[in-house]
C-alpha positions, 0 to 999 in steps of 0.5 A: 843061092839068090835068084836073079831078077831075070829069073823072076821075070821070066817065071812071072811071065810064064805064070801070067801066059798060063793064067788061069791055068797053073803050071807044073813047078816040078818041071821047071829048072831049079833056078825057075823053082827058086824064082817061084818061091821067091815070087810066092813070098812076094805075093806074086804067085801062089802054089798048090803042091807042085803047081804054080800060078799068078795071083790075082794081084800080079794079073791085075797089075800086068793088065794095068801095065799093058795099057 
């Protein structure tokens, strides 16, 4: 099941809001867990077991976009 761009944006926003903490991805709905997998493949998220967080590159890009 392909994940929608909106799901990825939602999850990335959650990960960026939580940064530097990591979120428990096992508590996310299935569509958002799939979005975490896609973001991880694209280098915007990182996982450690069930935990997921934004990568340094995602955080830096977000900071640049706010300006």
